[in-house]
Every structure is written in C-alpha cells, then in structure tokens.
Biopython code that builds the backbone (N, CA, C, O; Angstrom):
import numpy as np
from Bio.PDB.StructureBuilder import StructureBuilder

atoms = [
    (1, "MET", "N", (0.698, -0.887, 0.337)),
    (1, "MET", "CA", (0.062, -0.217, 0.309)),
    (1, "MET", "C", (1.058, 1.285, -0.042)),
    (1, "MET", "O", (1.837, 1.716, 0.809)),
    (2, "ILE", "N", (0.919, 1.819, -1.122)),
    (2, "ILE", "CA", (1.127, 3.845, -1.025)),
    (2, "ILE", "C", (0.490, 4.968, -0.121)),
    (2, "ILE", "O", (-0.720, 4.776, -0.243)),
    (3, "TYR", "N", (0.656, 5.916, 0.626)),
    (3, "TYR", "CA", (-0.090, 6.699, 1.287)),
    (3, "TYR", "C", (0.892, 8.280, 0.408)),
    (3, "TYR", "O", (2.098, 8.470, 0.563)),
    (4, "ILE", "N", (0.301, 8.855, -0.140)),
    (4, "ILE", "CA", (0.566, 9.652, -0.435)),
    (4, "ILE", "C", (-0.133, 11.019, 0.553)),
    (4, "ILE", "O", (-1.279, 11.039, 1.000)),
    (5, "LYS", "N", (0.914, 12.090, 0.722)),
    (5, "LYS", "CA", (-0.541, 13.015, 1.410)),
    (5, "LYS", "C", (1.760, 14.207, 1.443)),
    (5, "LYS", "O", (2.977, 14.022, 1.433)),
    (6, "ASN", "N", (0.563, 15.346, 1.485)),
    (6, "ASN", "CA", (1.310, 16.474, 1.506)),
    (6, "ASN", "C", (3.019, 16.597, 0.549)),
    (6, "ASN", "O", (3.654, 17.651, 0.568)),
    (7, "ASN", "N", (3.463, 15.494, -0.121)),
    (7, "ASN", "CA", (4.567, 15.743, -1.047)),
    (7, "ASN", "C", (5.621, 14.270, -0.363)),
    (7, "ASN", "O", (6.752, 14.179, -0.841)),
    (8, "ILE", "N", (5.161, 13.123, 0.796)),
    (8, "ILE", "CA", (5.329, 12.628, 1.793)),
    (8, "ILE", "C", (3.831, 11.420, 1.740)),
    (8, "ILE", "O", (2.661, 11.271, 2.091)),
    (9, "VAL", "N", (5.427, 10.556, 0.735)),
    (9, "VAL", "CA", (4.706, 9.204, 0.841)),
    (9, "VAL", "C", (5.831, 8.301, 1.721)),
    (9, "VAL", "O", (7.023, 8.268, 2.026)),
    (10, "ILE", "N", (4.234, 7.420, 1.940)),
    (10, "ILE", "CA", (4.479, 6.292, 2.775)),
    (10, "ILE", "C", (3.963, 4.717, 2.397)),
    (10, "ILE", "O", (2.802, 4.347, 2.226)),
    (11, "GLU", "N", (5.624, 3.647, 2.297)),
    (11, "GLU", "CA", (5.109, 2.840, 1.352)),
    (11, "GLU", "C", (5.448, 1.748, 2.594)),
    (11, "GLU", "O", (6.430, 1.824, 3.333)),
    (12, "ILE", "N", (4.117, 0.441, 2.657)),
    (12, "ILE", "CA", (3.667, -0.750, 3.618)),
    (12, "ILE", "C", (4.161, -1.487, 2.801)),
    (12, "ILE", "O", (3.888, -1.021, 1.695)),
    (13, "HIS", "N", (4.978, -2.753, 2.665)),
    (13, "HIS", "CA", (4.346, -3.936, 1.778)),
    (13, "HIS", "C", (5.212, -5.354, 3.479)),
    (13, "HIS", "O", (6.338, -5.604, 3.908)),
    (14, "ILE", "N", (4.004, -5.739, 3.748)),
    (14, "ILE", "CA", (3.943, -7.161, 4.279)),
    (14, "ILE", "C", (4.188, -6.616, 5.564)),
    (14, "ILE", "O", (3.273, -6.360, 6.346)),
    (15, "ASN", "N", (5.949, -6.339, 5.930)),
    (15, "ASN", "CA", (6.386, -6.013, 7.932)),
    (15, "ASN", "C", (7.228, -4.581, 7.404)),
    (15, "ASN", "O", (7.532, -3.823, 8.325)),
    (16, "ASN", "N", (7.497, -4.289, 6.465)),
    (16, "ASN", "CA", (8.188, -2.736, 6.006)),
    (16, "ASN", "C", (7.746, -1.680, 6.003)),
    (16, "ASN", "O", (6.677, -1.599, 5.399)),
    (17, "ILE", "N", (8.187, -0.609, 6.518)),
    (17, "ILE", "CA", (7.551, 0.376, 6.053)),
    (17, "ILE", "C", (8.806, 2.039, 5.551)),
    (17, "ILE", "O", (9.646, 2.653, 6.210)),
    (18, "PHE", "N", (8.454, 2.140, 4.556)),
    (18, "PHE", "CA", (9.580, 2.608, 3.819)),
    (18, "PHE", "C", (8.840, 4.652, 3.819)),
    (18, "PHE", "O", (7.666, 4.853, 3.510)),
    (19, "ILE", "N", (9.714, 5.742, 4.174)),
    (19, "ILE", "CA", (8.964, 6.192, 4.426)),
    (19, "ILE", "C", (10.083, 7.178, 3.241)),
    (19, "ILE", "O", (11.303, 7.054, 3.138)),
    (20, "ILE", "N", (9.267, 8.033, 2.545)),
    (20, "ILE", "CA", (9.700, 9.572, 1.228)),
    (20, "ILE", "C", (9.165, 10.154, 1.951)),
    (20, "ILE", "O", (8.039, 9.940, 2.402)),
    (21, "ALA", "N", (10.484, 11.692, 2.384)),
    (21, "ALA", "CA", (9.636, 13.478, 2.512)),
    (21, "ALA", "C", (10.870, 14.353, 1.500)),
    (21, "ALA", "O", (11.633, 13.877, 0.659)),
    (22, "LYS", "N", (10.721, 15.696, 1.928)),
    (22, "LYS", "CA", (11.771, 16.341, 1.804)),
    (22, "LYS", "C", (12.930, 16.497, 2.301)),
    (22, "LYS", "O", (13.955, 16.905, 1.755)),
    (23, "THR", "N", (12.650, 15.980, 3.929)),
    (23, "THR", "CA", (13.945, 16.555, 4.737)),
    (23, "THR", "C", (13.576, 15.575, 5.551)),
    (23, "THR", "O", (12.538, 14.914, 5.596)),
    (24, "LYS", "N", (14.893, 15.550, 6.419)),
    (24, "LYS", "CA", (15.181, 13.796, 7.547)),
    (24, "LYS", "C", (14.208, 14.068, 8.495)),
    (24, "LYS", "O", (13.675, 13.346, 9.338)),
    (25, "ALA", "N", (14.025, 15.643, 8.110)),
    (25, "ALA", "CA", (13.511, 15.797, 10.038)),
    (25, "ALA", "C", (11.766, 15.483, 9.578)),
    (25, "ALA", "O", (11.104, 14.758, 10.321)),
    (26, "ILE", "N", (11.327, 15.896, 8.718)),
    (26, "ILE", "CA", (9.357, 14.788, 8.965)),
    (26, "ILE", "C", (9.575, 13.771, 8.505)),
    (26, "ILE", "O", (8.554, 13.087, 8.445)),
    (27, "ILE", "N", (10.339, 13.355, 8.172)),
    (27, "ILE", "CA", (10.993, 11.827, 8.691)),
    (27, "ILE", "C", (11.536, 11.230, 9.872)),
    (27, "ILE", "O", (11.519, 10.015, 10.065)),
    (28, "LYS", "N", (12.064, 12.149, 10.740)),
    (28, "LYS", "CA", (11.892, 11.455, 11.691)),
    (28, "LYS", "C", (10.480, 12.027, 12.692)),
    (28, "LYS", "O", (10.076, 11.412, 13.678)),
    (29, "ASP", "N", (10.118, 12.803, 12.381)),
    (29, "ASP", "CA", (8.868, 13.750, 13.271)),
    (29, "ASP", "C", (8.216, 12.416, 12.806)),
    (29, "ASP", "O", (7.832, 11.705, 13.734)),
    (30, "ILE", "N", (8.000, 11.899, 11.443)),
    (30, "ILE", "CA", (6.683, 10.416, 11.329)),
    (30, "ILE", "C", (7.810, 9.386, 11.623)),
    (30, "ILE", "O", (7.227, 8.336, 11.350)),
    (31, "LYS", "N", (8.801, 9.112, 11.929)),
    (31, "LYS", "CA", (9.157, 8.259, 13.069)),
    (31, "LYS", "C", (8.567, 7.834, 14.606)),
    (31, "LYS", "O", (8.113, 6.855, 15.197)),
    (32, "VAL", "N", (8.865, 9.132, 14.810)),
    (32, "VAL", "CA", (8.527, 9.883, 16.207)),
    (32, "VAL", "C", (7.412, 9.232, 16.818)),
    (32, "VAL", "O", (7.248, 8.518, 17.808)),
    (33, "ASN", "N", (6.347, 9.943, 15.465)),
    (33, "ASN", "CA", (4.650, 9.144, 16.102)),
    (33, "ASN", "C", (4.739, 8.385, 15.667)),
    (33, "ASN", "O", (3.552, 8.069, 15.595)),
    (34, "LEU", "N", (5.396, 7.421, 15.066)),
    (34, "LEU", "CA", (4.983, 5.478, 14.498)),
    (34, "LEU", "C", (5.412, 5.092, 16.237)),
    (34, "LEU", "O", (4.911, 4.244, 16.976)),
    (35, "THR", "N", (6.441, 6.006, 16.484)),
    (35, "THR", "CA", (6.828, 4.717, 17.755)),
    (35, "THR", "C", (5.659, 5.072, 19.212)),
    (35, "THR", "O", (5.668, 4.315, 20.182)),
    (36, "GLN", "N", (4.910, 6.053, 19.167)),
    (36, "GLN", "CA", (4.049, 6.607, 20.149)),
    (36, "GLN", "C", (3.043, 5.312, 20.187)),
    (36, "GLN", "O", (2.395, 5.042, 21.198)),
    (37, "THR", "N", (2.970, 4.420, 18.795)),
    (37, "THR", "CA", (1.448, 3.700, 19.067)),
    (37, "THR", "C", (2.096, 3.058, 19.553)),
    (37, "THR", "O", (3.190, 3.240, 20.087)),
    (38, "GLU", "N", (1.002, 1.544, 19.318)),
    (38, "GLU", "CA", (1.563, 0.128, 19.921)),
    (38, "GLU", "C", (2.473, -0.380, 18.663)),
    (38, "GLU", "O", (3.320, -1.000, 19.305)),
    (39, "LEU", "N", (2.768, -0.493, 17.626)),
    (39, "LEU", "CA", (3.721, -0.667, 16.811)),
    (39, "LEU", "C", (4.549, -0.430, 17.311)),
    (39, "LEU", "O", (4.681, 0.553, 18.040)),
    (40, "GLU", "N", (5.810, -1.718, 16.942)),
    (40, "GLU", "CA", (7.082, -1.817, 17.798)),
    (40, "GLU", "C", (7.849, -2.334, 16.278)),
    (40, "GLU", "O", (7.899, -3.342, 15.573)),
    (41, "ILE", "N", (8.386, -0.945, 16.305)),
    (41, "ILE", "CA", (8.686, -0.448, 14.676)),
    (41, "ILE", "C", (10.897, -0.416, 14.849)),
    (41, "ILE", "O", (11.216, -0.214, 16.021)),
    (42, "SER", "N", (11.777, -0.534, 14.164)),
    (42, "SER", "CA", (12.631, -0.494, 14.626)),
    (42, "SER", "C", (13.770, -0.099, 13.000)),
    (42, "SER", "O", (14.107, -0.794, 12.042)),
    (43, "ASP", "N", (14.002, 1.109, 13.332)),
    (43, "ASP", "CA", (15.313, 1.915, 12.168)),
    (43, "ASP", "C", (15.532, 0.686, 11.908)),
    (43, "ASP", "O", (15.192, -0.335, 12.504)),
    (44, "LEU", "N", (16.197, 0.872, 10.862)),
    (44, "LEU", "CA", (16.770, -0.261, 9.182)),
    (44, "LEU", "C", (17.823, 0.681, 8.714)),
    (44, "LEU", "O", (18.494, 0.147, 7.831)),
    (45, "GLY", "N", (18.099, 1.554, 8.913)),
    (45, "GLY", "CA", (18.265, 3.008, 7.725)),
    (45, "GLY", "C", (17.479, 3.068, 6.598)),
    (45, "GLY", "O", (16.291, 2.869, 6.346)),
    (46, "PRO", "N", (18.902, 3.542, 5.715)),
    (46, "PRO", "CA", (18.060, 4.135, 4.124)),
    (46, "PRO", "C", (18.131, 2.922, 3.822)),
    (46, "PRO", "O", (18.779, 2.075, 4.437)),
    (47, "ILE", "N", (17.277, 2.706, 2.567)),
    (47, "ILE", "CA", (16.431, 1.205, 1.977)),
    (47, "ILE", "C", (17.519, 1.092, 1.340)),
    (47, "ILE", "O", (17.978, 2.148, 0.906)),
    (48, "LYS", "N", (18.279, -0.161, 1.070)),
    (48, "LYS", "CA", (18.887, -0.601, 0.212)),
    (48, "LYS", "C", (19.182, -1.966, -0.784)),
    (48, "LYS", "O", (20.196, -2.463, -1.274)),
    (49, "LEU", "N", (17.133, -2.418, -0.814)),
    (49, "LEU", "CA", (17.019, -3.638, -1.506)),
    (49, "LEU", "C", (15.712, -3.500, -0.970)),
    (49, "LEU", "O", (15.512, -3.348, 0.235)),
    (50, "PHE", "N", (14.678, -3.556, -1.958)),
    (50, "PHE", "CA", (13.169, -3.857, -2.145)),
    (50, "PHE", "C", (12.904, -5.057, -3.338)),
    (50, "PHE", "O", (13.562, -5.166, -4.372)),
    (51, "LEU", "N", (11.722, -5.962, -2.899)),
    (51, "LEU", "CA", (12.290, -6.605, -4.243)),
    (51, "LEU", "C", (13.006, -6.816, -5.041)),
    (51, "LEU", "O", (13.030, -6.639, -6.259)),
    (52, "ASP", "N", (13.734, -7.284, -4.223)),
    (52, "ASP", "CA", (14.916, -8.055, -5.124)),
    (52, "ASP", "C", (15.930, -6.833, -6.289)),
    (52, "ASP", "O", (16.827, -7.238, -7.029)),
    (53, "ILE", "N", (15.413, -5.061, -6.164)),
    (53, "ILE", "CA", (15.958, -4.268, -6.293)),
    (53, "ILE", "C", (17.233, -3.492, -6.102)),
    (53, "ILE", "O", (17.211, -2.438, -6.738)),
    (54, "ASN", "N", (18.061, -3.643, -5.587)),
    (54, "ASN", "CA", (19.229, -2.918, -5.132)),
    (54, "ASN", "C", (19.016, -1.301, -5.542)),
    (54, "ASN", "O", (18.794, -0.687, -6.586)),
    (55, "ILE", "N", (19.261, -0.880, -3.775)),
    (55, "ILE", "CA", (19.022, 0.738, -4.266)),
    (55, "ILE", "C", (20.805, 1.557, -3.331)),
    (55, "ILE", "O", (21.610, 1.638, -2.404)),
    (56, "PHE", "N", (20.260, 1.952, -4.746)),
    (56, "PHE", "CA", (21.664, 2.838, -4.688)),
    (56, "PHE", "C", (21.814, 4.623, -4.601)),
    (56, "PHE", "O", (21.665, 5.247, -5.652)),
    (57, "ARG", "N", (22.186, 5.574, -2.980)),
    (57, "ARG", "CA", (22.095, 6.705, -3.758)),
    (57, "ARG", "C", (23.415, 7.455, -3.024)),
    (57, "ARG", "O", (24.164, 7.319, -2.057)),
    (58, "ASN", "N", (23.206, 8.205, -3.995)),
    (58, "ASN", "CA", (24.729, 8.833, -4.317)),
    (58, "ASN", "C", (24.391, 10.705, -3.760)),
    (58, "ASN", "O", (24.578, 11.561, -4.625)),
    (59, "ARG", "N", (24.073, 11.015, -2.810)),
    (59, "ARG", "CA", (23.917, 12.579, -2.375)),
    (59, "ARG", "C", (24.560, 13.464, -2.524)),
    (59, "ARG", "O", (24.241, 14.587, -2.133)),
    (60, "VAL", "N", (25.882, 13.130, -3.269)),
    (60, "VAL", "CA", (26.707, 14.347, -3.767)),
    (60, "VAL", "C", (26.178, 14.517, -4.888)),
    (60, "VAL", "O", (26.232, 15.707, -5.199)),
    (61, "GLU", "N", (25.574, 13.739, -5.826)),
    (61, "GLU", "CA", (25.416, 14.180, -7.379)),
    (61, "GLU", "C", (24.403, 13.792, -7.001)),
    (61, "GLU", "O", (24.399, 12.575, -7.182)),
    (62, "ARG", "N", (22.782, 14.364, -6.218)),
    (62, "ARG", "CA", (21.884, 13.878, -6.066)),
    (62, "ARG", "C", (21.129, 12.896, -6.846)),
    (62, "ARG", "O", (20.264, 13.211, -7.664)),
    (63, "SER", "N", (21.716, 10.888, -6.385)),
    (63, "SER", "CA", (21.390, 10.839, -7.522)),
    (63, "SER", "C", (20.195, 8.817, -7.408)),
    (63, "SER", "O", (20.755, 7.897, -6.813)),
    (64, "ILE", "N", (19.218, 8.641, -7.828)),
    (64, "ILE", "CA", (19.489, 7.046, -7.089)),
    (64, "ILE", "C", (19.829, 6.052, -7.986)),
    (64, "ILE", "O", (20.127, 6.491, -9.097)),
    (65, "THR", "N", (19.896, 4.440, -7.813)),
    (65, "THR", "CA", (20.596, 3.943, -9.134)),
    (65, "THR", "C", (20.455, 2.487, -8.403)),
    (65, "THR", "O", (21.030, 1.952, -7.456)),
    (66, "LEU", "N", (19.118, 2.001, -9.549)),
    (66, "LEU", "CA", (18.324, 0.746, -8.892)),
    (66, "LEU", "C", (19.103, -0.116, -10.133)),
    (66, "LEU", "O", (19.210, 0.182, -11.322)),
    (67, "LEU", "N", (19.638, -1.378, -9.346)),
    (67, "LEU", "CA", (19.581, -2.021, -9.649)),
    (67, "LEU", "C", (18.771, -3.282, -9.500)),
    (67, "LEU", "O", (18.266, -3.721, -8.467)),
    (68, "GLN", "N", (18.732, -3.855, -10.887)),
    (68, "GLN", "CA", (18.139, -6.011, -10.423)),
    (68, "GLN", "C", (18.565, -6.580, -10.981)),
    (68, "GLN", "O", (18.085, -7.255, -11.892)),
    (69, "LYS", "N", (20.172, -6.462, -10.438)),
    (69, "LYS", "CA", (21.273, -7.686, -10.780)),
    (69, "LYS", "C", (20.927, -9.467, -10.387)),
    (69, "LYS", "O", (21.213, -10.483, -11.020)),
    (70, "SER", "N", (20.061, -9.239, -8.825)),
    (70, "SER", "CA", (19.803, -10.809, -8.286)),
    (70, "SER", "C", (19.152, -10.877, -9.058)),
    (70, "SER", "O", (19.137, -12.101, -9.186)),
    (71, "TYR", "N", (18.424, -10.466, -9.877)),
    (71, "TYR", "CA", (16.505, -11.370, -10.034)),
    (71, "TYR", "C", (16.911, -11.426, -11.623)),
    (71, "TYR", "O", (16.772, -12.395, -12.370)),
    (72, "ILE", "N", (17.240, -10.640, -11.821)),
    (72, "ILE", "CA", (18.416, -11.642, -13.677)),
    (72, "ILE", "C", (18.903, -12.437, -12.988)),
    (72, "ILE", "O", (18.217, -13.456, -12.909)),
    (73, "LYS", "N", (19.789, -12.454, -12.434)),
    (73, "LYS", "CA", (20.431, -13.581, -12.445)),
    (73, "LYS", "C", (20.047, -14.964, -11.928)),
    (73, "LYS", "O", (20.609, -16.024, -12.203)),
    (74, "LYS", "N", (18.695, -14.722, -10.907)),
    (74, "LYS", "CA", (17.425, -15.919, -10.709)),
    (74, "LYS", "C", (16.946, -16.241, -11.958)),
    (74, "LYS", "O", (17.259, -17.375, -12.322)),
    (75, "ILE", "N", (16.298, -15.610, -12.710)),
    (75, "ILE", "CA", (15.758, -15.251, -13.896)),
    (75, "ILE", "C", (16.201, -16.468, -14.986)),
    (75, "ILE", "O", (15.744, -17.547, -15.364)),
    (76, "ILE", "N", (17.409, -15.590, -15.260)),
    (76, "ILE", "CA", (19.604, -16.897, -16.186)),
    (76, "ILE", "C", (19.003, -17.955, -15.173)),
    (76, "ILE", "O", (18.080, -18.601, -15.670)),
    (77, "ASN", "N", (19.227, -18.185, -14.241)),
    (77, "ASN", "CA", (19.147, -19.808, -13.281)),
    (77, "ASN", "C", (17.819, -20.833, -13.831)),
    (77, "ASN", "O", (17.925, -22.044, -14.029)),
    (78, "LYS", "N", (16.839, -20.190, -13.977)),
    (78, "LYS", "CA", (15.700, -20.634, -13.482)),
    (78, "LYS", "C", (15.291, -20.997, -15.259)),
    (78, "LYS", "O", (15.185, -22.175, -15.598)),
    (79, "PHE", "N", (15.131, -20.104, -16.068)),
    (79, "PHE", "CA", (15.166, -20.683, -17.971)),
    (79, "PHE", "C", (16.596, -20.969, -18.657)),
    (79, "PHE", "O", (16.717, -21.312, -19.832)),
    (80, "ALA", "N", (17.429, -20.818, -17.950)),
    (80, "ALA", "CA", (18.748, -20.768, -19.077)),
    (80, "ALA", "C", (19.970, -21.120, -17.816)),
    (80, "ALA", "O", (20.831, -20.263, -17.619)),
    (81, "PRO", "N", (19.987, -22.540, -16.913)),
    (81, "PRO", "CA", (20.547, -22.823, -16.617)),
    (81, "PRO", "C", (22.091, -23.348, -16.864)),
    (81, "PRO", "O", (22.671, -23.607, -15.809)),
    (82, "ASN", "N", (22.786, -23.532, -17.944)),
    (82, "ASN", "CA", (23.240, -23.462, -18.970)),
    (82, "ASN", "C", (23.776, -22.136, -19.232)),
    (82, "ASN", "O", (24.697, -22.065, -18.419)),
    (83, "ILE", "N", (23.758, -21.329, -19.710)),
    (83, "ILE", "CA", (23.603, -20.962, -20.294)),
    (83, "ILE", "C", (25.424, -20.074, -20.230)),
    (83, "ILE", "O", (25.814, -19.647, -19.143)),
    (84, "LYS", "N", (26.110, -19.959, -21.203)),
    (84, "LYS", "CA", (27.663, -19.077, -20.851)),
    (84, "LYS", "C", (27.828, -17.592, -20.644)),
    (84, "LYS", "O", (28.056, -16.938, -21.661)),
    (85, "LEU", "N", (27.783, -17.216, -19.966)),
    (85, "LEU", "CA", (28.168, -15.321, -19.249)),
    (85, "LEU", "C", (29.220, -14.265, -20.203)),
    (85, "LEU", "O", (30.274, -13.788, -19.784)),
    (86, "VAL", "N", (28.677, -14.062, -21.477)),
    (86, "VAL", "CA", (30.419, -13.290, -21.514)),
    (86, "VAL", "C", (30.154, -11.770, -21.219)),
    (86, "VAL", "O", (29.101, -11.171, -21.002)),
    (87, "ALA", "N", (31.527, -11.320, -21.284)),
    (87, "ALA", "CA", (31.271, -9.885, -20.276)),
    (87, "ALA", "C", (30.713, -8.811, -21.316)),
    (87, "ALA", "O", (30.159, -7.764, -20.982)),
    (88, "ASN", "N", (31.025, -9.379, -23.102)),
    (88, "ASN", "CA", (30.330, -8.466, -23.444)),
    (88, "ASN", "C", (29.992, -9.108, -25.311)),
    (88, "ASN", "O", (30.798, -9.382, -26.200)),
    (89, "PRO", "N", (28.933, -9.139, -25.299)),
    (89, "PRO", "CA", (27.697, -10.267, -26.420)),
    (89, "PRO", "C", (28.238, -9.576, -27.985)),
    (89, "PRO", "O", (27.710, -10.068, -28.982)),
    (90, "TYR", "N", (29.115, -8.627, -28.163)),
    (90, "TYR", "CA", (29.029, -8.298, -29.476)),
    (90, "TYR", "C", (30.414, -8.352, -30.242)),
    (90, "TYR", "O", (30.992, -7.427, -29.671)),
    (91, "GLN", "N", (31.268, -8.819, -31.122)),
    (91, "GLN", "CA", (32.270, -8.752, -31.205)),
    (91, "GLN", "C", (32.883, -7.714, -31.509)),
    (91, "GLN", "O", (32.429, -6.947, -32.357)),
    (92, "MET", "N", (34.566, -7.388, -30.582)),
    (92, "MET", "CA", (34.806, -6.448, -30.433)),
    (92, "MET", "C", (35.318, -5.027, -31.209)),
    (92, "MET", "O", (35.476, -3.825, -30.995)),
    (93, "GLU", "N", (35.530, -6.542, -32.768)),
    (93, "GLU", "CA", (35.513, -5.198, -33.803)),
    (93, "GLU", "C", (34.914, -4.835, -34.533)),
    (93, "GLU", "O", (35.504, -4.756, -35.611)),
    (94, "TYR", "N", (33.994, -4.545, -34.549)),
    (94, "TYR", "CA", (33.031, -4.542, -34.543)),
    (94, "TYR", "C", (32.594, -3.241, -34.964)),
    (94, "TYR", "O", (32.520, -2.656, -33.883)),
    (95, "ARG", "N", (32.027, -1.852, -36.452)),
    (95, "ARG", "CA", (31.739, -1.262, -36.115)),
    (95, "ARG", "C", (30.315, -0.964, -36.880)),
    (95, "ARG", "O", (29.733, -1.565, -37.783)),
    (96, "PHE", "N", (30.073, -0.038, -36.295)),
    (96, "PHE", "CA", (28.242, 0.103, -37.099)),
    (96, "PHE", "C", (28.962, 1.055, -37.812)),
    (96, "PHE", "O", (29.941, 1.639, -37.347)),
    (97, "GLU", "N", (28.343, 1.295, -39.335)),
    (97, "GLU", "CA", (29.047, 2.036, -40.084)),
    (97, "GLU", "C", (27.295, 2.570, -40.197)),
    (97, "GLU", "O", (26.346, 1.805, -40.368)),
    (98, "PRO", "N", (27.207, 4.306, -40.026)),
    (98, "PRO", "CA", (26.271, 4.862, -41.352)),
    (98, "PRO", "C", (25.576, 4.862, -42.370)),
    (98, "PRO", "O", (26.374, 5.141, -43.265)),
    (99, "ASN", "N", (24.387, 4.700, -42.907)),
    (99, "ASN", "CA", (23.663, 4.450, -43.424)),
    (99, "ASN", "C", (22.702, 5.464, -43.906)),
    (99, "ASN", "O", (21.522, 5.511, -43.559)),
    (100, "PHE", "N", (23.413, 6.456, -44.913)),
    (100, "PHE", "CA", (22.124, 7.895, -45.373)),
    (100, "PHE", "C", (21.111, 7.496, -46.455)),
    (100, "PHE", "O", (20.357, 8.172, -47.154)),
    (101, "GLU", "N", (21.312, 6.347, -46.377)),
    (101, "GLU", "CA", (19.818, 6.138, -47.997)),
    (101, "GLU", "C", (18.413, 5.873, -47.578)),
    (101, "GLU", "O", (18.334, 4.666, -47.351)),
    (102, "LYS", "N", (17.443, 6.371, -47.404)),
    (102, "LYS", "CA", (16.435, 6.516, -47.079)),
    (102, "LYS", "C", (15.908, 5.139, -47.159)),
    (102, "LYS", "O", (16.278, 4.262, -47.939)),
    (103, "ALA", "N", (15.291, 5.089, -46.546)),
    (103, "ALA", "CA", (14.461, 4.337, -45.793)),
    (103, "ALA", "C", (13.039, 3.832, -46.867)),
    (103, "ALA", "O", (12.426, 4.773, -47.372)),
    (104, "ILE", "N", (12.589, 2.538, -47.167)),
    (104, "ILE", "CA", (11.374, 2.693, -48.528)),
    (104, "ILE", "C", (9.853, 2.136, -47.241)),
    (104, "ILE", "O", (9.805, 2.141, -46.011)),
    (105, "PRO", "N", (9.106, 1.835, -48.021)),
    (105, "PRO", "CA", (8.109, 1.690, -47.415)),
    (105, "PRO", "C", (7.775, 0.087, -46.922)),
    (105, "PRO", "O", (7.204, -0.384, -45.939)),
    (106, "GLU", "N", (8.659, -0.696, -48.534)),
    (106, "GLU", "CA", (8.744, -2.070, -48.224)),
    (106, "GLU", "C", (9.553, -2.497, -47.516)),
    (106, "GLU", "O", (9.251, -3.678, -47.687)),
    (107, "ASP", "N", (10.601, -2.547, -46.634)),
    (107, "ASP", "CA", (11.463, -2.370, -45.611)),
    (107, "ASP", "C", (11.438, -2.061, -44.370)),
    (107, "ASP", "O", (12.014, -2.705, -43.493)),
    (108, "ILE", "N", (10.730, -0.994, -44.183)),
    (108, "ILE", "CA", (10.074, -0.432, -42.521)),
    (108, "ILE", "C", (9.435, -1.416, -42.579)),
    (108, "ILE", "O", (9.018, -1.347, -43.735)),
    (109, "HIS", "N", (8.950, -2.513, -42.073)),
    (109, "HIS", "CA", (8.297, -3.505, -41.390)),
    (109, "HIS", "C", (9.661, -4.361, -41.138)),
    (109, "HIS", "O", (10.063, -4.573, -39.994)),
    (110, "LEU", "N", (10.201, -4.738, -42.054)),
    (110, "LEU", "CA", (11.280, -4.841, -41.851)),
    (110, "LEU", "C", (11.592, -5.141, -40.154)),
    (110, "LEU", "O", (11.654, -6.171, -39.483)),
    (111, "TYR", "N", (11.736, -3.788, -39.876)),
    (111, "TYR", "CA", (12.119, -3.090, -38.577)),
    (111, "TYR", "C", (10.971, -3.687, -37.705)),
    (111, "TYR", "O", (10.879, -3.383, -36.515)),
]
sb = StructureBuilder()
sb.init_structure("model")
sb.init_model(0)
sb.init_chain("A")
sb.init_seg("    ")
for serial, (resi, resn, name, xyz) in enumerate(atoms, 1):
    if name == "N":
        sb.init_residue(resn, " ", resi, " ")
    sb.init_atom(name, np.array(xyz, "f"), 0.0, 1.0, " ", f" {name:<3s}", serial, name[0])
structure = sb.get_structure()
C-alpha cells in the first residue's frame, strides 16, 4: 500500500515501511509518531534492497540508481541454467556504419 499526502510518501509492504519526504526532519517526526503507537518498530536506516531491487543513493550527485542484478540472475538460473555468460556479447572489432539512404516503405516492416 502506498499513502501520499503533502509530498510525503509512505509505502507499506508486508512488515516493512518506507518513508520518503523532502527533509530528514519530516521523516524523523513521522518515526517519532509511529513509536508512540502500539507498533513495535526499528529503524534499519536508508533502504538498500526492495523486491530484489538494489537501491544506491549518491547524495553528492543527487542521484538514485536501481539495479536488478540479483533478479536477472534468478531468471537466468531458472530458464537458462547452462548459459555461458560473456562480458561483451558483440564482437569487439565490429563497427556500425552510418547508412544515409532513405528507408523505403517496403523495408520499414522489417524493423
């Protein structure tokens, strides 16, 4: 379940609660209010993993990176367990060449 109000997002998934707000003070205030209820909560710090999605936050660059590496590995192991992994699936010496010819309607269906 996701609750949104006044630019505050609270997401509840099973026994996890994620709070997103503009400032740390708002998040701290919400956590204080939650501890005053009958709920027993513990602060695990910034989110790092959610539904097999790794979450990396770079405060200096003001960016968030989401990676699904573990999910991809699960899918590969399930459907193609004997697949040979390669670092680069393309031939290193291959170079794309520009094509300045205009596509004709008969060829467009190929793409």
